[in-house]
LUMLUMDREN-2810 file (N, C-alpha, C; in Angstrom, 1 decimal):
<atoms>
<atom><aa>M</aa><ch>A</ch><at>N</at><xx>12.9</xx><yy>8.2</yy><zz>17.5</zz></atom>
<atom><aa>M</aa><ch>A</ch><at>CA</at><xx>12.4</xx><yy>8.7</yy><zz>16.3</zz></atom>
<atom><aa>M</aa><ch>A</ch><at>C</at><xx>12.4</xx><yy>7.6</yy><zz>15.3</zz></atom>
<atom><aa>L</aa><ch>A</ch><at>N</at><xx>13.5</xx><yy>6.8</yy><zz>15.2</zz></atom>
<atom><aa>L</aa><ch>A</ch><at>CA</at><xx>13.6</xx><yy>5.7</yy><zz>14.2</zz></atom>
<atom><aa>L</aa><ch>A</ch><at>C</at><xx>12.4</xx><yy>4.6</yy><zz>14.5</zz></atom>
<atom><aa>N</aa><ch>A</ch><at>N</at><xx>12.2</xx><yy>4.5</yy><zz>15.7</zz></atom>
<atom><aa>N</aa><ch>A</ch><at>CA</at><xx>11.1</xx><yy>3.4</yy><zz>15.9</zz></atom>
<atom><aa>N</aa><ch>A</ch><at>C</at><xx>9.8</xx><yy>4.0</yy><zz>15.4</zz></atom>
<atom><aa>K</aa><ch>A</ch><at>N</at><xx>9.5</xx><yy>5.4</yy><zz>15.5</zz></atom>
<atom><aa>K</aa><ch>A</ch><at>CA</at><xx>8.2</xx><yy>5.9</yy><zz>15.0</zz></atom>
<atom><aa>K</aa><ch>A</ch><at>C</at><xx>8.3</xx><yy>5.7</yy><zz>13.5</zz></atom>
<atom><aa>L</aa><ch>A</ch><at>N</at><xx>9.4</xx><yy>6.0</yy><zz>12.7</zz></atom>
<atom><aa>L</aa><ch>A</ch><at>CA</at><xx>9.5</xx><yy>5.8</yy><zz>11.4</zz></atom>
<atom><aa>L</aa><ch>A</ch><at>C</at><xx>9.2</xx><yy>4.4</yy><zz>10.9</zz></atom>
<atom><aa>A</aa><ch>A</ch><at>N</at><xx>9.8</xx><yy>3.4</yy><zz>11.7</zz></atom>
<atom><aa>A</aa><ch>A</ch><at>CA</at><xx>9.6</xx><yy>2.1</yy><zz>11.4</zz></atom>
<atom><aa>A</aa><ch>A</ch><at>C</at><xx>8.2</xx><yy>1.7</yy><zz>11.5</zz></atom>
<atom><aa>E</aa><ch>A</ch><at>N</at><xx>7.5</xx><yy>2.2</yy><zz>12.6</zz></atom>
<atom><aa>E</aa><ch>A</ch><at>CA</at><xx>6.2</xx><yy>1.9</yy><zz>12.8</zz></atom>
<atom><aa>E</aa><ch>A</ch><at>C</at><xx>5.2</xx><yy>2.5</yy><zz>11.6</zz></atom>
<atom><aa>T</aa><ch>A</ch><at>N</at><xx>5.6</xx><yy>3.6</yy><zz>11.2</zz></atom>
<atom><aa>T</aa><ch>A</ch><at>CA</at><xx>4.9</xx><yy>4.3</yy><zz>10.1</zz></atom>
<atom><aa>T</aa><ch>A</ch><at>C</at><xx>5.0</xx><yy>3.5</yy><zz>8.8</zz></atom>
<atom><aa>A</aa><ch>A</ch><at>N</at><xx>6.3</xx><yy>2.9</yy><zz>8.5</zz></atom>
<atom><aa>A</aa><ch>A</ch><at>CA</at><xx>6.5</xx><yy>2.1</yy><zz>7.4</zz></atom>
<atom><aa>A</aa><ch>A</ch><at>C</at><xx>5.6</xx><yy>0.8</yy><zz>7.5</zz></atom>
<atom><aa>E</aa><ch>A</ch><at>N</at><xx>5.6</xx><yy>0.3</yy><zz>8.5</zz></atom>
<atom><aa>E</aa><ch>A</ch><at>CA</at><xx>4.8</xx><yy>-0.9</yy><zz>8.9</zz></atom>
<atom><aa>E</aa><ch>A</ch><at>C</at><xx>3.3</xx><yy>-0.6</yy><zz>8.5</zz></atom>
<atom><aa>T</aa><ch>A</ch><at>N</at><xx>2.8</xx><yy>0.5</yy><zz>9.0</zz></atom>
<atom><aa>T</aa><ch>A</ch><at>CA</at><xx>1.5</xx><yy>0.9</yy><zz>8.8</zz></atom>
<atom><aa>T</aa><ch>A</ch><at>C</at><xx>1.2</xx><yy>1.1</yy><zz>7.3</zz></atom>
<atom><aa>A</aa><ch>A</ch><at>N</at><xx>2.0</xx><yy>1.8</yy><zz>6.6</zz></atom>
<atom><aa>A</aa><ch>A</ch><at>CA</at><xx>1.9</xx><yy>1.8</yy><zz>5.2</zz></atom>
<atom><aa>A</aa><ch>A</ch><at>C</at><xx>1.9</xx><yy>0.5</yy><zz>4.5</zz></atom>
<atom><aa>E</aa><ch>A</ch><at>N</at><xx>2.7</xx><yy>-0.4</yy><zz>4.9</zz></atom>
<atom><aa>E</aa><ch>A</ch><at>CA</at><xx>2.6</xx><yy>-1.8</yy><zz>4.3</zz></atom>
<atom><aa>E</aa><ch>A</ch><at>C</at><xx>1.2</xx><yy>-2.5</yy><zz>4.6</zz></atom>
<atom><aa>H</aa><ch>A</ch><at>N</at><xx>0.8</xx><yy>-2.3</yy><zz>5.9</zz></atom>
<atom><aa>H</aa><ch>A</ch><at>CA</at><xx>-0.6</xx><yy>-2.8</yy><zz>6.3</zz></atom>
<atom><aa>H</aa><ch>A</ch><at>C</at><xx>-1.6</xx><yy>-2.2</yy><zz>5.5</zz></atom>
<atom><aa>V</aa><ch>A</ch><at>N</at><xx>-1.6</xx><yy>-1.0</yy><zz>5.3</zz></atom>
<atom><aa>V</aa><ch>A</ch><at>CA</at><xx>-2.7</xx><yy>-0.2</yy><zz>4.4</zz></atom>
<atom><aa>V</aa><ch>A</ch><at>C</at><xx>-2.6</xx><yy>-0.8</yy><zz>3.1</zz></atom>
<atom><aa>G</aa><ch>A</ch><at>N</at><xx>-1.5</xx><yy>-1.1</yy><zz>2.4</zz></atom>
<atom><aa>G</aa><ch>A</ch><at>CA</at><xx>-1.5</xx><yy>-1.7</yy><zz>1.1</zz></atom>
<atom><aa>G</aa><ch>A</ch><at>C</at><xx>-2.0</xx><yy>-3.1</yy><zz>1.1</zz></atom>
<atom><aa>E</aa><ch>A</ch><at>N</at><xx>-1.7</xx><yy>-3.8</yy><zz>2.2</zz></atom>
<atom><aa>E</aa><ch>A</ch><at>CA</at><xx>-2.3</xx><yy>-5.2</yy><zz>2.2</zz></atom>
<atom><aa>E</aa><ch>A</ch><at>C</at><xx>-3.9</xx><yy>-5.2</yy><zz>2.5</zz></atom>
<atom><aa>F</aa><ch>A</ch><at>N</at><xx>-4.2</xx><yy>-4.2</yy><zz>3.3</zz></atom>
<atom><aa>F</aa><ch>A</ch><at>CA</at><xx>-5.8</xx><yy>-4.2</yy><zz>3.3</zz></atom>
<atom><aa>F</aa><ch>A</ch><at>C</at><xx>-6.3</xx><yy>-3.7</yy><zz>2.1</zz></atom>
<atom><aa>A</aa><ch>A</ch><at>N</at><xx>-5.8</xx><yy>-2.7</yy><zz>1.4</zz></atom>
<atom><aa>A</aa><ch>A</ch><at>CA</at><xx>-6.5</xx><yy>-2.3</yy><zz>0.1</zz></atom>
<atom><aa>A</aa><ch>A</ch><at>C</at><xx>-6.5</xx><yy>-3.4</yy><zz>-0.9</zz></atom>
<atom><aa>R</aa><ch>A</ch><at>N</at><xx>-5.4</xx><yy>-4.3</yy><zz>-0.9</zz></atom>
<atom><aa>R</aa><ch>A</ch><at>CA</at><xx>-5.4</xx><yy>-5.5</yy><zz>-2.0</zz></atom>
<atom><aa>R</aa><ch>A</ch><at>C</at><xx>-6.5</xx><yy>-6.4</yy><zz>-1.5</zz></atom>
<atom><aa>E</aa><ch>A</ch><at>N</at><xx>-6.5</xx><yy>-6.7</yy><zz>-0.2</zz></atom>
<atom><aa>E</aa><ch>A</ch><at>CA</at><xx>-7.5</xx><yy>-7.6</yy><zz>0.2</zz></atom>
<atom><aa>E</aa><ch>A</ch><at>C</at><xx>-9.0</xx><yy>-7.0</yy><zz>0.0</zz></atom>
<atom><aa>F</aa><ch>A</ch><at>N</at><xx>-9.2</xx><yy>-5.9</yy><zz>0.1</zz></atom>
<atom><aa>F</aa><ch>A</ch><at>CA</at><xx>-10.5</xx><yy>-5.3</yy><zz>-0.1</zz></atom>
<atom><aa>F</aa><ch>A</ch><at>C</at><xx>-10.9</xx><yy>-5.4</yy><zz>-1.6</zz></atom>
<atom><aa>G</aa><ch>A</ch><at>N</at><xx>-9.8</xx><yy>-5.0</yy><zz>-2.4</zz></atom>
<atom><aa>G</aa><ch>A</ch><at>CA</at><xx>-10.1</xx><yy>-5.2</yy><zz>-3.9</zz></atom>
<atom><aa>G</aa><ch>A</ch><at>C</at><xx>-10.3</xx><yy>-6.6</yy><zz>-4.3</zz></atom>
<atom><aa>E</aa><ch>A</ch><at>N</at><xx>-9.6</xx><yy>-7.4</yy><zz>-3.9</zz></atom>
<atom><aa>E</aa><ch>A</ch><at>CA</at><xx>-9.9</xx><yy>-8.9</yy><zz>-4.2</zz></atom>
<atom><aa>E</aa><ch>A</ch><at>C</at><xx>-11.3</xx><yy>-9.4</yy><zz>-3.8</zz></atom>
<atom><aa>Q</aa><ch>A</ch><at>N</at><xx>-11.7</xx><yy>-8.9</yy><zz>-2.8</zz></atom>
<atom><aa>Q</aa><ch>A</ch><at>CA</at><xx>-13.2</xx><yy>-9.2</yy><zz>-2.3</zz></atom>
<atom><aa>Q</aa><ch>A</ch><at>C</at><xx>-14.3</xx><yy>-8.5</yy><zz>-3.0</zz></atom>
<atom><aa>N</aa><ch>A</ch><at>N</at><xx>-13.9</xx><yy>-7.5</yy><zz>-3.7</zz></atom>
<atom><aa>N</aa><ch>A</ch><at>CA</at><xx>-14.9</xx><yy>-6.6</yy><zz>-4.3</zz></atom>
<atom><aa>N</aa><ch>A</ch><at>C</at><xx>-14.8</xx><yy>-6.4</yy><zz>-5.9</zz></atom>
<atom><aa>W</aa><ch>A</ch><at>N</at><xx>-13.8</xx><yy>-7.2</yy><zz>-6.5</zz></atom>
<atom><aa>W</aa><ch>A</ch><at>CA</at><xx>-13.7</xx><yy>-7.1</yy><zz>-7.9</zz></atom>
<atom><aa>W</aa><ch>A</ch><at>C</at><xx>-14.8</xx><yy>-7.3</yy><zz>-8.6</zz></atom>
<atom><aa>V</aa><ch>A</ch><at>N</at><xx>-15.9</xx><yy>-8.3</yy><zz>-8.1</zz></atom>
<atom><aa>V</aa><ch>A</ch><at>CA</at><xx>-17.1</xx><yy>-8.6</yy><zz>-9.0</zz></atom>
<atom><aa>V</aa><ch>A</ch><at>C</at><xx>-18.0</xx><yy>-7.4</yy><zz>-9.0</zz></atom>
<atom><aa>D</aa><ch>A</ch><at>N</at><xx>-17.9</xx><yy>-6.4</yy><zz>-7.9</zz></atom>
<atom><aa>D</aa><ch>A</ch><at>CA</at><xx>-18.8</xx><yy>-5.3</yy><zz>-8.0</zz></atom>
<atom><aa>D</aa><ch>A</ch><at>C</at><xx>-18.3</xx><yy>-4.1</yy><zz>-8.8</zz></atom>
<atom><aa>M</aa><ch>A</ch><at>N</at><xx>-17.1</xx><yy>-4.2</yy><zz>-9.4</zz></atom>
<atom><aa>M</aa><ch>A</ch><at>CA</at><xx>-16.4</xx><yy>-3.1</yy><zz>-9.9</zz></atom>
<atom><aa>M</aa><ch>A</ch><at>C</at><xx>-16.6</xx><yy>-3.2</yy><zz>-11.5</zz></atom>
<atom><aa>D</aa><ch>A</ch><at>N</at><xx>-16.8</xx><yy>-2.1</yy><zz>-12.2</zz></atom>
<atom><aa>D</aa><ch>A</ch><at>CA</at><xx>-16.8</xx><yy>-2.2</yy><zz>-13.7</zz></atom>
<atom><aa>D</aa><ch>A</ch><at>C</at><xx>-15.2</xx><yy>-2.1</yy><zz>-14.1</zz></atom>
<atom><aa>E</aa><ch>A</ch><at>N</at><xx>-15.1</xx><yy>-2.2</yy><zz>-15.4</zz></atom>
<atom><aa>E</aa><ch>A</ch><at>CA</at><xx>-13.8</xx><yy>-2.2</yy><zz>-15.9</zz></atom>
<atom><aa>E</aa><ch>A</ch><at>C</at><xx>-12.8</xx><yy>-0.9</yy><zz>-15.6</zz></atom>
<atom><aa>D</aa><ch>A</ch><at>N</at><xx>-13.4</xx><yy>0.2</yy><zz>-15.6</zz></atom>
<atom><aa>D</aa><ch>A</ch><at>CA</at><xx>-12.7</xx><yy>1.4</yy><zz>-15.2</zz></atom>
<atom><aa>D</aa><ch>A</ch><at>C</at><xx>-12.4</xx><yy>1.5</yy><zz>-13.7</zz></atom>
<atom><aa>E</aa><ch>A</ch><at>N</at><xx>-13.3</xx><yy>0.9</yy><zz>-12.9</zz></atom>
<atom><aa>E</aa><ch>A</ch><at>CA</at><xx>-13.1</xx><yy>1.0</yy><zz>-11.4</zz></atom>
<atom><aa>E</aa><ch>A</ch><at>C</at><xx>-12.0</xx><yy>0.0</yy><zz>-11.2</zz></atom>
<atom><aa>T</aa><ch>A</ch><at>N</at><xx>-12.0</xx><yy>-1.1</yy><zz>-11.9</zz></atom>
<atom><aa>T</aa><ch>A</ch><at>CA</at><xx>-11.0</xx><yy>-2.2</yy><zz>-11.5</zz></atom>
<atom><aa>T</aa><ch>A</ch><at>C</at><xx>-9.6</xx><yy>-1.7</yy><zz>-12.0</zz></atom>
<atom><aa>A</aa><ch>A</ch><at>N</at><xx>-9.6</xx><yy>-0.9</yy><zz>-13.0</zz></atom>
<atom><aa>A</aa><ch>A</ch><at>CA</at><xx>-8.2</xx><yy>-0.4</yy><zz>-13.7</zz></atom>
<atom><aa>A</aa><ch>A</ch><at>C</at><xx>-7.8</xx><yy>0.7</yy><zz>-12.6</zz></atom>
<atom><aa>D</aa><ch>A</ch><at>N</at><xx>-8.6</xx><yy>1.5</yy><zz>-12.1</zz></atom>
<atom><aa>D</aa><ch>A</ch><at>CA</at><xx>-8.4</xx><yy>2.5</yy><zz>-11.2</zz></atom>
<atom><aa>D</aa><ch>A</ch><at>C</at><xx>-7.8</xx><yy>1.9</yy><zz>-9.9</zz></atom>
<atom><aa>W</aa><ch>A</ch><at>N</at><xx>-8.5</xx><yy>0.9</yy><zz>-9.4</zz></atom>
<atom><aa>W</aa><ch>A</ch><at>CA</at><xx>-8.2</xx><yy>0.3</yy><zz>-8.1</zz></atom>
<atom><aa>W</aa><ch>A</ch><at>C</at><xx>-6.8</xx><yy>-0.3</yy><zz>-8.3</zz></atom>
<atom><aa>R</aa><ch>A</ch><at>N</at><xx>-6.5</xx><yy>-1.1</yy><zz>-9.4</zz></atom>
<atom><aa>R</aa><ch>A</ch><at>CA</at><xx>-5.3</xx><yy>-1.7</yy><zz>-9.6</zz></atom>
<atom><aa>R</aa><ch>A</ch><at>C</at><xx>-4.0</xx><yy>-0.6</yy><zz>-9.6</zz></atom>
<atom><aa>K</aa><ch>A</ch><at>N</at><xx>-4.4</xx><yy>0.6</yy><zz>-10.1</zz></atom>
<atom><aa>K</aa><ch>A</ch><at>CA</at><xx>-3.3</xx><yy>1.7</yy><zz>-10.1</zz></atom>
<atom><aa>K</aa><ch>A</ch><at>C</at><xx>-3.2</xx><yy>2.1</yy><zz>-8.7</zz></atom>
<atom><aa>V</aa><ch>A</ch><at>N</at><xx>-4.2</xx><yy>2.3</yy><zz>-7.8</zz></atom>
<atom><aa>V</aa><ch>A</ch><at>CA</at><xx>-4.1</xx><yy>2.7</yy><zz>-6.5</zz></atom>
<atom><aa>V</aa><ch>A</ch><at>C</at><xx>-3.3</xx><yy>1.7</yy><zz>-5.7</zz></atom>
<atom><aa>L</aa><ch>A</ch><at>N</at><xx>-3.6</xx><yy>0.5</yy><zz>-6.0</zz></atom>
<atom><aa>L</aa><ch>A</ch><at>CA</at><xx>-2.7</xx><yy>-0.7</yy><zz>-5.2</zz></atom>
<atom><aa>L</aa><ch>A</ch><at>C</at><xx>-1.3</xx><yy>-0.5</yy><zz>-5.6</zz></atom>
<atom><aa>T</aa><ch>A</ch><at>N</at><xx>-1.0</xx><yy>-0.4</yy><zz>-6.9</zz></atom>
<atom><aa>T</aa><ch>A</ch><at>CA</at><xx>0.5</xx><yy>-0.2</yy><zz>-7.4</zz></atom>
<atom><aa>T</aa><ch>A</ch><at>C</at><xx>1.2</xx><yy>1.0</yy><zz>-6.7</zz></atom>
<atom><aa>D</aa><ch>A</ch><at>N</at><xx>0.4</xx><yy>2.1</yy><zz>-6.6</zz></atom>
<atom><aa>D</aa><ch>A</ch><at>CA</at><xx>0.9</xx><yy>3.3</yy><zz>-6.1</zz></atom>
<atom><aa>D</aa><ch>A</ch><at>C</at><xx>1.2</xx><yy>3.2</yy><zz>-4.5</zz></atom>
<atom><aa>L</aa><ch>A</ch><at>N</at><xx>0.2</xx><yy>2.3</yy><zz>-3.8</zz></atom>
<atom><aa>L</aa><ch>A</ch><at>CA</at><xx>0.3</xx><yy>2.3</yy><zz>-2.5</zz></atom>
<atom><aa>L</aa><ch>A</ch><at>C</at><xx>1.5</xx><yy>1.3</yy><zz>-2.2</zz></atom>
<atom><aa>E</aa><ch>A</ch><at>N</at><xx>1.7</xx><yy>0.3</yy><zz>-3.0</zz></atom>
<atom><aa>E</aa><ch>A</ch><at>CA</at><xx>2.7</xx><yy>-0.6</yy><zz>-2.6</zz></atom>
<atom><aa>E</aa><ch>A</ch><at>C</at><xx>4.1</xx><yy>0.0</yy><zz>-3.0</zz></atom>
<atom><aa>A</aa><ch>A</ch><at>N</at><xx>4.1</xx><yy>0.9</yy><zz>-4.1</zz></atom>
<atom><aa>A</aa><ch>A</ch><at>CA</at><xx>5.4</xx><yy>1.5</yy><zz>-4.3</zz></atom>
<atom><aa>A</aa><ch>A</ch><at>C</at><xx>5.8</xx><yy>2.6</yy><zz>-3.2</zz></atom>
<atom><aa>A</aa><ch>A</ch><at>N</at><xx>4.8</xx><yy>3.2</yy><zz>-2.8</zz></atom>
<atom><aa>A</aa><ch>A</ch><at>CA</at><xx>5.0</xx><yy>4.2</yy><zz>-1.6</zz></atom>
<atom><aa>A</aa><ch>A</ch><at>C</at><xx>5.5</xx><yy>3.5</yy><zz>-0.5</zz></atom>
<atom><aa>A</aa><ch>A</ch><at>N</at><xx>4.9</xx><yy>2.5</yy><zz>-0.1</zz></atom>
<atom><aa>A</aa><ch>A</ch><at>CA</at><xx>5.2</xx><yy>1.7</yy><zz>1.2</zz></atom>
<atom><aa>A</aa><ch>A</ch><at>C</at><xx>6.7</xx><yy>1.2</yy><zz>1.0</zz></atom>
<atom><aa>A</aa><ch>A</ch><at>N</at><xx>7.1</xx><yy>0.7</yy><zz>-0.2</zz></atom>
<atom><aa>A</aa><ch>A</ch><at>CA</at><xx>8.3</xx><yy>0.3</yy><zz>-0.4</zz></atom>
<atom><aa>A</aa><ch>A</ch><at>C</at><xx>9.4</xx><yy>1.3</yy><zz>-0.3</zz></atom>
<atom><aa>T</aa><ch>A</ch><at>N</at><xx>9.1</xx><yy>2.4</yy><zz>-1.0</zz></atom>
<atom><aa>T</aa><ch>A</ch><at>CA</at><xx>10.0</xx><yy>3.5</yy><zz>-0.9</zz></atom>
<atom><aa>T</aa><ch>A</ch><at>C</at><xx>10.2</xx><yy>4.1</yy><zz>0.5</zz></atom>
<atom><aa>F</aa><ch>A</ch><at>N</at><xx>9.3</xx><yy>4.1</yy><zz>1.2</zz></atom>
<atom><aa>F</aa><ch>A</ch><at>CA</at><xx>9.2</xx><yy>4.7</yy><zz>2.7</zz></atom>
<atom><aa>F</aa><ch>A</ch><at>C</at><xx>10.1</xx><yy>3.6</yy><zz>3.6</zz></atom>
<atom><aa>R</aa><ch>A</ch><at>N</at><xx>9.9</xx><yy>2.4</yy><zz>3.3</zz></atom>
<atom><aa>R</aa><ch>A</ch><at>CA</at><xx>10.5</xx><yy>1.4</yy><zz>4.1</zz></atom>
<atom><aa>R</aa><ch>A</ch><at>C</at><xx>12.0</xx><yy>1.5</yy><zz>3.8</zz></atom>
<atom><aa>R</aa><ch>A</ch><at>N</at><xx>12.4</xx><yy>1.7</yy><zz>2.4</zz></atom>
<atom><aa>R</aa><ch>A</ch><at>CA</at><xx>13.8</xx><yy>1.8</yy><zz>2.1</zz></atom>
<atom><aa>R</aa><ch>A</ch><at>C</at><xx>14.4</xx><yy>3.1</yy><zz>2.7</zz></atom>
<atom><aa>T</aa><ch>A</ch><at>N</at><xx>13.7</xx><yy>4.2</yy><zz>2.6</zz></atom>
<atom><aa>T</aa><ch>A</ch><at>CA</at><xx>14.2</xx><yy>5.3</yy><zz>3.4</zz></atom>
<atom><aa>T</aa><ch>A</ch><at>C</at><xx>14.5</xx><yy>5.2</yy><zz>4.8</zz></atom>
<atom><aa>V</aa><ch>A</ch><at>N</at><xx>13.5</xx><yy>4.5</yy><zz>5.5</zz></atom>
<atom><aa>V</aa><ch>A</ch><at>CA</at><xx>13.7</xx><yy>4.2</yy><zz>6.9</zz></atom>
<atom><aa>V</aa><ch>A</ch><at>C</at><xx>14.9</xx><yy>3.4</yy><zz>7.1</zz></atom>
<atom><aa>N</aa><ch>A</ch><at>N</at><xx>15.1</xx><yy>2.4</yy><zz>6.3</zz></atom>
<atom><aa>N</aa><ch>A</ch><at>CA</at><xx>16.3</xx><yy>1.5</yy><zz>6.5</zz></atom>
<atom><aa>N</aa><ch>A</ch><at>C</at><xx>17.5</xx><yy>2.2</yy><zz>6.2</zz></atom>
<atom><aa>L</aa><ch>A</ch><at>N</at><xx>17.6</xx><yy>3.3</yy><zz>5.3</zz></atom>
<atom><aa>L</aa><ch>A</ch><at>CA</at><xx>18.7</xx><yy>4.0</yy><zz>5.0</zz></atom>
<atom><aa>L</aa><ch>A</ch><at>C</at><xx>19.1</xx><yy>4.9</yy><zz>6.2</zz></atom>
<atom><aa>I</aa><ch>A</ch><at>N</at><xx>18.1</xx><yy>5.4</yy><zz>6.7</zz></atom>
<atom><aa>I</aa><ch>A</ch><at>CA</at><xx>18.3</xx><yy>6.3</yy><zz>8.0</zz></atom>
<atom><aa>I</aa><ch>A</ch><at>C</at><xx>18.7</xx><yy>5.6</yy><zz>9.2</zz></atom>
<atom><aa>S</aa><ch>A</ch><at>N</at><xx>18.3</xx><yy>4.3</yy><zz>9.3</zz></atom>
<atom><aa>S</aa><ch>A</ch><at>CA</at><xx>18.7</xx><yy>3.7</yy><zz>10.6</zz></atom>
<atom><aa>S</aa><ch>A</ch><at>C</at><xx>19.9</xx><yy>2.8</yy><zz>10.4</zz></atom>
</atoms>
């Protein structure tokens, strides 16, 4: 079970990395509002991944 949680935490971190890379490659196509929204999504994804990772570490 702990291995599955660790894999899920790793997946969440990879999703955050992918989202950041996608955003960096597409900033020029976004208007100001879209850019602000995208940065908020990135911040939320990174925070969720970090929280999940800390939780998994506490459990294991």
